[in-house]
C-alpha positions, 0 to 999 in steps of 0.5 A: 585513507579508506578505499571506496568500494562500489556495490551493485546491489540489485533486487529481482522482481520477485523480491520487490513484489514480496516486499510490497505485499509484505509491507503494503503500498498506499497510493492516495490521489486527489485531482480536480479539473476546472475550466473557467471556474467550472469544475469538470472532473474530480477524482478521489482515489485510494489504492492499496496493494498488500497481501491479504494477511497484511491487510487483515493485520492492519484492519484488525489494528484499526478496527475495520473488521466486523465481529465474524471477520475478526475471528478469522483474523485471529486464527491466521 
């Protein structure tokens, strides 16, 4: 019979922030508030949290960079 080992593996705040900036996080939000069929408020938001280097790699891959910015992304 195998022994069960309990592991308490915790991460520091610095490790969590480093991972978020390295990989990036996208929060996509869409909400609508209506009252009696009348739309009062619509919220459409996309929040991206990433390091500049991560964003530049993503933007280059999907073609978001303009030509003068593209040269900067290749140098990094």
